[in-house]
Biopython code that builds the backbone (N, CA, C, O; Angstrom):
import numpy as np
from Bio.PDB.StructureBuilder import StructureBuilder

atoms = [
    (1, "MET", "N", (302.721, 16.564, -45.564)),
    (1, "MET", "CA", (302.091, 17.770, -45.081)),
    (1, "MET", "C", (302.376, 17.907, -43.587)),
    (1, "MET", "O", (302.335, 16.928, -42.842)),
    (2, "THR", "N", (302.662, 19.123, -43.168)),
    (2, "THR", "CA", (302.959, 19.394, -41.770)),
    (2, "THR", "C", (301.682, 19.392, -40.940)),
    (2, "THR", "O", (300.644, 19.893, -41.373)),
    (3, "THR", "N", (301.770, 18.829, -39.754)),
    (3, "THR", "CA", (300.640, 18.804, -38.836)),
    (3, "THR", "C", (300.865, 19.861, -37.760)),
    (3, "THR", "O", (301.961, 19.982, -37.211)),
    (4, "TYR", "N", (299.816, 20.621, -37.467)),
    (4, "TYR", "CA", (299.894, 21.674, -36.457)),
    (4, "TYR", "C", (298.932, 21.368, -35.323)),
    (4, "TYR", "O", (297.868, 20.785, -35.532)),
    (5, "THR", "N", (299.318, 21.767, -34.128)),
    (5, "THR", "CA", (298.445, 21.576, -32.971)),
    (5, "THR", "C", (297.368, 22.659, -32.975)),
    (5, "THR", "O", (297.541, 23.704, -33.602)),
    (6, "PRO", "N", (296.264, 22.414, -32.283)),
    (6, "PRO", "CA", (295.238, 23.461, -32.170)),
    (6, "PRO", "C", (295.802, 24.763, -31.593)),
    (6, "PRO", "O", (295.399, 25.850, -32.007)),
    (7, "ALA", "N", (296.720, 24.656, -30.651)),
    (7, "ALA", "CA", (297.321, 25.855, -30.052)),
    (7, "ALA", "C", (298.137, 26.635, -31.084)),
    (7, "ALA", "O", (298.090, 27.864, -31.116)),
    (8, "GLU", "N", (298.881, 25.920, -31.923)),
    (8, "GLU", "CA", (299.658, 26.582, -32.975)),
    (8, "GLU", "C", (298.741, 27.274, -33.977)),
    (8, "GLU", "O", (299.024, 28.387, -34.419)),
    (9, "LEU", "N", (297.651, 26.615, -34.330)),
    (9, "LEU", "CA", (296.697, 27.209, -35.261)),
    (9, "LEU", "C", (296.049, 28.448, -34.656)),
    (9, "LEU", "O", (295.872, 29.455, -35.341)),
    (10, "GLU", "N", (295.700, 28.378, -33.387)),
    (10, "GLU", "CA", (295.088, 29.524, -32.704)),
    (10, "GLU", "C", (296.058, 30.703, -32.660)),
    (10, "GLU", "O", (295.664, 31.847, -32.888)),
    (11, "GLU", "N", (297.316, 30.422, -32.369)),
    (11, "GLU", "CA", (298.332, 31.471, -32.321)),
    (11, "GLU", "C", (298.529, 32.101, -33.701)),
    (11, "GLU", "O", (298.643, 33.321, -33.822)),
    (12, "ALA", "N", (298.569, 31.278, -34.723)),
    (12, "ALA", "CA", (298.716, 31.787, -36.088)),
    (12, "ALA", "C", (297.510, 32.634, -36.485)),
    (12, "ALA", "O", (297.663, 33.683, -37.110)),
    (13, "LYS", "N", (296.319, 32.181, -36.124)),
    (13, "LYS", "CA", (295.089, 32.924, -36.440)),
    (13, "LYS", "C", (295.102, 34.293, -35.770)),
    (13, "LYS", "O", (294.732, 35.293, -36.385)),
    (14, "THR", "N", (295.525, 34.337, -34.518)),
    (14, "THR", "CA", (295.609, 35.602, -33.791)),
    (14, "THR", "C", (296.590, 36.554, -34.474)),
    (14, "THR", "O", (296.301, 37.740, -34.631)),
    (15, "ALA", "N", (297.742, 36.036, -34.875)),
    (15, "ALA", "CA", (298.746, 36.862, -35.546)),
    (15, "ALA", "C", (298.227, 37.380, -36.884)),
    (15, "ALA", "O", (298.435, 38.545, -37.222)),
    (16, "ILE", "N", (297.560, 36.529, -37.638)),
    (16, "ILE", "CA", (297.021, 36.936, -38.937)),
    (16, "ILE", "C", (295.917, 37.967, -38.763)),
    (16, "ILE", "O", (295.852, 38.937, -39.518)),
    (17, "ASP", "N", (295.053, 37.771, -37.780)),
    (17, "ASP", "CA", (294.000, 38.757, -37.515)),
    (17, "ASP", "C", (294.604, 40.122, -37.190)),
    (17, "ASP", "O", (294.091, 41.151, -37.627)),
    (18, "SER", "N", (295.684, 40.127, -36.430)),
    (18, "SER", "CA", (296.363, 41.374, -36.092)),
    (18, "SER", "C", (296.945, 42.030, -37.342)),
    (18, "SER", "O", (296.833, 43.242, -37.526)),
    (19, "LEU", "N", (297.562, 41.226, -38.192)),
    (19, "LEU", "CA", (298.117, 41.755, -39.442)),
    (19, "LEU", "C", (297.034, 42.333, -40.342)),
    (19, "LEU", "O", (297.219, 43.391, -40.943)),
    (20, "ILE", "N", (295.910, 41.644, -40.433)),
    (20, "ILE", "CA", (294.798, 42.139, -41.249)),
    (20, "ILE", "C", (294.352, 43.499, -40.734)),
    (20, "ILE", "O", (294.159, 44.432, -41.514)),
    (21, "HIS", "N", (294.189, 43.610, -39.428)),
    (21, "HIS", "CA", (293.752, 44.876, -38.829)),
    (21, "HIS", "C", (294.753, 45.999, -39.133)),
    (21, "HIS", "O", (294.357, 47.095, -39.527)),
    (22, "LYS", "N", (296.038, 45.725, -38.950)),
    (22, "LYS", "CA", (297.067, 46.735, -39.205)),
    (22, "LYS", "C", (297.099, 47.136, -40.679)),
    (22, "LYS", "O", (297.257, 48.314, -41.000)),
    (23, "CYS", "N", (296.951, 46.171, -41.563)),
    (23, "CYS", "CA", (296.932, 46.463, -43.000)),
    (23, "CYS", "C", (295.716, 47.303, -43.373)),
    (23, "CYS", "O", (295.816, 48.229, -44.178)),
    (24, "GLU", "N", (294.572, 46.977, -42.787)),
    (24, "GLU", "CA", (293.356, 47.745, -43.073)),
    (24, "GLU", "C", (293.497, 49.186, -42.594)),
    (24, "GLU", "O", (293.019, 50.108, -43.255)),
    (25, "MET", "N", (294.144, 49.382, -41.459)),
    (25, "MET", "CA", (294.371, 50.738, -40.958)),
    (25, "MET", "C", (295.333, 51.492, -41.879)),
    (25, "MET", "O", (295.115, 52.668, -42.171)),
    (26, "ALA", "N", (296.382, 50.830, -42.333)),
    (26, "ALA", "CA", (297.347, 51.457, -43.234)),
    (26, "ALA", "C", (296.707, 51.769, -44.581)),
    (26, "ALA", "O", (297.033, 52.775, -45.211)),
    (27, "LEU", "N", (295.798, 50.906, -45.019)),
    (27, "LEU", "CA", (295.142, 51.078, -46.315)),
    (27, "LEU", "C", (294.374, 52.392, -46.377)),
    (27, "LEU", "O", (294.281, 53.006, -47.440)),
    (28, "GLN", "N", (293.827, 52.824, -45.254)),
    (28, "GLN", "CA", (293.059, 54.067, -45.206)),
    (28, "GLN", "C", (293.933, 55.290, -45.492)),
    (28, "GLN", "O", (293.428, 56.339, -45.892)),
    (29, "LYS", "N", (295.238, 55.151, -45.285)),
    (29, "LYS", "CA", (296.159, 56.273, -45.454)),
    (29, "LYS", "C", (296.804, 56.302, -46.838)),
    (29, "LYS", "O", (297.550, 57.226, -47.162)),
    (30, "ILE", "N", (296.517, 55.295, -47.641)),
    (30, "ILE", "CA", (297.135, 55.184, -48.964)),
    (30, "ILE", "C", (296.130, 55.607, -50.025)),
    (30, "ILE", "O", (294.951, 55.259, -49.961)),
    (31, "GLU", "N", (296.612, 56.355, -50.986)),
    (31, "GLU", "CA", (295.750, 56.863, -52.053)),
    (31, "GLU", "C", (295.192, 55.715, -52.895)),
    (31, "GLU", "O", (295.927, 54.859, -53.386)),
    (32, "LYS", "N", (293.851, 55.730, -53.044)),
    (32, "LYS", "CA", (293.208, 54.709, -53.876)),
    (32, "LYS", "C", (293.721, 54.824, -55.304)),
    (32, "LYS", "O", (293.950, 55.920, -55.814)),
    (33, "GLY", "N", (293.894, 53.674, -55.933)),
    (33, "GLY", "CA", (294.372, 53.639, -57.307)),
    (33, "GLY", "C", (295.882, 53.571, -57.416)),
    (33, "GLY", "O", (296.411, 53.306, -58.495)),
    (34, "SER", "N", (296.586, 53.807, -56.313)),
    (34, "SER", "CA", (298.046, 53.727, -56.354)),
    (34, "SER", "C", (298.473, 52.261, -56.315)),
    (34, "SER", "O", (297.711, 51.384, -55.910)),
    (35, "SER", "N", (299.697, 52.023, -56.741)),
    (35, "SER", "CA", (300.197, 50.644, -56.735)),
    (35, "SER", "C", (300.294, 50.110, -55.304)),
    (35, "SER", "O", (300.079, 48.921, -55.069)),
    (36, "GLN", "N", (300.615, 50.984, -54.352)),
    (36, "GLN", "CA", (300.694, 50.561, -52.955)),
    (36, "GLN", "C", (299.321, 50.128, -52.441)),
    (36, "GLN", "O", (299.215, 49.162, -51.686)),
    (37, "HIS", "N", (298.279, 50.839, -52.850)),
    (37, "HIS", "CA", (296.913, 50.510, -52.435)),
    (37, "HIS", "C", (296.513, 49.148, -52.997)),
    (37, "HIS", "O", (295.957, 48.309, -52.288)),
    (38, "THR", "N", (296.800, 48.943, -54.269)),
    (38, "THR", "CA", (296.479, 47.669, -54.918)),
    (38, "THR", "C", (297.224, 46.516, -54.245)),
    (38, "THR", "O", (296.638, 45.471, -53.961)),
    (39, "LEU", "N", (298.510, 46.713, -53.994)),
    (39, "LEU", "CA", (299.323, 45.668, -53.367)),
    (39, "LEU", "C", (298.808, 45.334, -51.970)),
    (39, "LEU", "O", (298.685, 44.160, -51.619)),
    (40, "LEU", "N", (298.510, 46.352, -51.179)),
    (40, "LEU", "CA", (298.036, 46.111, -49.824)),
    (40, "LEU", "C", (296.656, 45.458, -49.828)),
    (40, "LEU", "O", (296.369, 44.612, -48.982)),
    (41, "THR", "N", (295.808, 45.844, -50.769)),
    (41, "THR", "CA", (294.489, 45.219, -50.900)),
    (41, "THR", "C", (294.638, 43.729, -51.200)),
    (41, "THR", "O", (293.919, 42.905, -50.637)),
    (42, "ARG", "N", (295.559, 43.391, -52.074)),
    (42, "ARG", "CA", (295.794, 41.980, -52.415)),
    (42, "ARG", "C", (296.380, 41.210, -51.236)),
    (42, "ARG", "O", (296.051, 40.043, -51.022)),
    (43, "ARG", "N", (297.241, 41.864, -50.479)),
    (43, "ARG", "CA", (297.808, 41.207, -49.297)),
    (43, "ARG", "C", (296.738, 40.954, -48.242)),
    (43, "ARG", "O", (296.725, 39.903, -47.601)),
    (44, "ILE", "N", (295.846, 41.916, -48.066)),
    (44, "ILE", "CA", (294.745, 41.734, -47.112)),
    (44, "ILE", "C", (293.892, 40.548, -47.528)),
    (44, "ILE", "O", (293.514, 39.730, -46.690)),
    (45, "LYS", "N", (293.588, 40.451, -48.808)),
    (45, "LYS", "CA", (292.780, 39.335, -49.317)),
    (45, "LYS", "C", (293.487, 38.002, -49.058)),
    (45, "LYS", "O", (292.854, 37.030, -48.647)),
    (46, "ALA", "N", (294.787, 37.960, -49.297)),
    (46, "ALA", "CA", (295.555, 36.733, -49.059)),
    (46, "ALA", "C", (295.549, 36.361, -47.577)),
    (46, "ALA", "O", (295.427, 35.186, -47.229)),
    (47, "LEU", "N", (295.681, 37.354, -46.715)),
    (47, "LEU", "CA", (295.636, 37.094, -45.275)),
    (47, "LEU", "C", (294.261, 36.601, -44.841)),
    (47, "LEU", "O", (294.156, 35.716, -43.993)),
    (48, "GLN", "N", (293.213, 37.170, -45.419)),
    (48, "GLN", "CA", (291.851, 36.724, -45.094)),
    (48, "GLN", "C", (291.633, 35.276, -45.518)),
    (48, "GLN", "O", (291.005, 34.498, -44.800)),
    (49, "ILE", "N", (292.151, 34.924, -46.681)),
    (49, "ILE", "CA", (292.044, 33.540, -47.154)),
    (49, "ILE", "C", (292.780, 32.605, -46.194)),
    (49, "ILE", "O", (292.257, 31.554, -45.823)),
    (50, "SER", "N", (293.987, 32.988, -45.795)),
    (50, "SER", "CA", (294.745, 32.127, -44.880)),
    (50, "SER", "C", (294.043, 32.005, -43.527)),
    (50, "SER", "O", (294.052, 30.931, -42.926)),
    (51, "ALA", "N", (293.440, 33.085, -43.043)),
    (51, "ALA", "CA", (292.693, 33.031, -41.777)),
    (51, "ALA", "C", (291.514, 32.067, -41.896)),
    (51, "ALA", "O", (291.242, 31.294, -40.978)),
    (52, "ASN", "N", (290.821, 32.117, -43.025)),
    (52, "ASN", "CA", (289.689, 31.206, -43.234)),
    (52, "ASN", "C", (290.140, 29.752, -43.327)),
    (52, "ASN", "O", (289.464, 28.859, -42.817)),
    (53, "LEU", "N", (291.270, 29.512, -43.970)),
    (53, "LEU", "CA", (291.790, 28.149, -44.056)),
    (53, "LEU", "C", (292.176, 27.619, -42.674)),
    (53, "LEU", "O", (291.963, 26.446, -42.369)),
    (54, "ILE", "N", (292.741, 28.488, -41.850)),
    (54, "ILE", "CA", (293.075, 28.082, -40.482)),
    (54, "ILE", "C", (291.807, 27.733, -39.714)),
    (54, "ILE", "O", (291.767, 26.727, -39.006)),
    (55, "LEU", "N", (290.770, 28.559, -39.850)),
    (55, "LEU", "CA", (289.498, 28.270, -39.175)),
    (55, "LEU", "C", (288.924, 26.932, -39.621)),
    (55, "LEU", "O", (288.415, 26.164, -38.805)),
    (56, "GLU", "N", (289.009, 26.655, -40.923)),
    (56, "GLU", "CA", (288.518, 25.372, -41.439)),
    (56, "GLU", "C", (289.291, 24.211, -40.819)),
    (56, "GLU", "O", (288.704, 23.202, -40.426)),
    (57, "LYS", "N", (290.607, 24.362, -40.736)),
    (57, "LYS", "CA", (291.438, 23.299, -40.163)),
    (57, "LYS", "C", (291.131, 23.108, -38.684)),
    (57, "LYS", "O", (291.073, 21.979, -38.199)),
    (58, "MET", "N", (290.934, 24.215, -37.966)),
    (58, "MET", "CA", (290.595, 24.128, -36.545)),
    (58, "MET", "C", (289.261, 23.417, -36.353)),
    (58, "MET", "O", (289.113, 22.605, -35.440)),
    (59, "SER", "N", (288.307, 23.716, -37.200)),
    (59, "SER", "CA", (287.001, 23.069, -37.134)),
    (59, "SER", "C", (287.127, 21.583, -37.441)),
    (59, "SER", "O", (286.503, 20.746, -36.787)),
    (60, "GLU", "N", (287.935, 21.268, -38.436)),
    (60, "GLU", "CA", (288.168, 19.864, -38.809)),
    (60, "GLU", "C", (288.785, 19.094, -37.643)),
    (60, "GLU", "O", (288.367, 17.976, -37.339)),
    (61, "LEU", "N", (289.774, 19.694, -36.997)),
    (61, "LEU", "CA", (290.413, 19.039, -35.851)),
    (61, "LEU", "C", (289.430, 18.855, -34.702)),
    (61, "LEU", "O", (289.428, 17.820, -34.035)),
    (62, "LYS", "N", (288.600, 19.861, -34.478)),
    (62, "LYS", "CA", (287.600, 19.778, -33.409)),
    (62, "LYS", "C", (286.614, 18.648, -33.695)),
    (62, "LYS", "O", (286.273, 17.874, -32.801)),
    (63, "ASN", "N", (286.159, 18.557, -34.943)),
    (63, "ASN", "CA", (285.218, 17.498, -35.321)),
    (63, "ASN", "C", (285.855, 16.121, -35.212)),
    (63, "ASN", "O", (285.204, 15.167, -34.786)),
    (64, "ASN", "N", (287.120, 16.010, -35.593)),
    (64, "ASN", "CA", (287.824, 14.728, -35.487)),
    (64, "ASN", "C", (288.001, 14.318, -34.037)),
    (64, "ASN", "O", (287.887, 13.138, -33.707)),
    (65, "ASN", "N", (288.278, 15.274, -33.172)),
    (65, "ASN", "CA", (288.442, 14.966, -31.748)),
    (65, "ASN", "C", (287.131, 14.526, -31.123)),
    (65, "ASN", "O", (287.120, 13.656, -30.251)),
    (66, "HIS", "N", (286.024, 15.118, -31.559)),
    (66, "HIS", "CA", (284.721, 14.690, -31.034)),
    (66, "HIS", "C", (284.412, 13.260, -31.467)),
    (66, "HIS", "O", (283.814, 12.490, -30.716)),
    (67, "GLY", "N", (284.820, 12.917, -32.675)),
    (67, "GLY", "CA", (284.589, 11.561, -33.167)),
    (67, "GLY", "C", (285.376, 10.532, -32.384)),
    (67, "GLY", "O", (284.936, 9.394, -32.225)),
    (68, "LEU", "N", (286.545, 10.931, -31.891)),
    (68, "LEU", "CA", (287.372, 10.012, -31.119)),
    (68, "LEU", "C", (286.828, 9.795, -29.714)),
    (68, "LEU", "O", (287.092, 8.761, -29.099)),
    (69, "GLN", "N", (286.076, 10.755, -29.206)),
    (69, "GLN", "CA", (285.570, 10.658, -27.845)),
    (69, "GLN", "C", (284.349, 9.758, -27.743)),
    (69, "GLN", "O", (284.038, 9.286, -26.649)),
    (70, "HIS", "N", (283.656, 9.506, -28.824)),
    (70, "HIS", "CA", (282.420, 8.707, -28.780)),
    (70, "HIS", "C", (282.691, 7.245, -28.893)),
    (70, "HIS", "O", (281.759, 6.441, -28.873)),
]
sb = StructureBuilder()
sb.init_structure("model")
sb.init_model(0)
sb.init_chain("A")
sb.init_seg("    ")
for serial, (resi, resn, name, xyz) in enumerate(atoms, 1):
    if name == "N":
        sb.init_residue(resn, " ", resi, " ")
    sb.init_atom(name, np.array(xyz, "f"), 0.0, 1.0, " ", f" {name:<3s}", serial, name[0])
structure = sb.get_structure()
């Protein structure tokens, strides 16, 4: 498994948050029920999941670093 630095995780989280925002804005312009709407909704959900996983990893790294300091 690849190891990422806290800075890399923060940068990835920022990029994903930006993508989520842009997708949500685009979603408002797409007709509900269309295949494009469904696809974009699923992509937003996938991005939200990845953002949450990054947050979990960042929290895990923070907790591990605190354990090393004591």
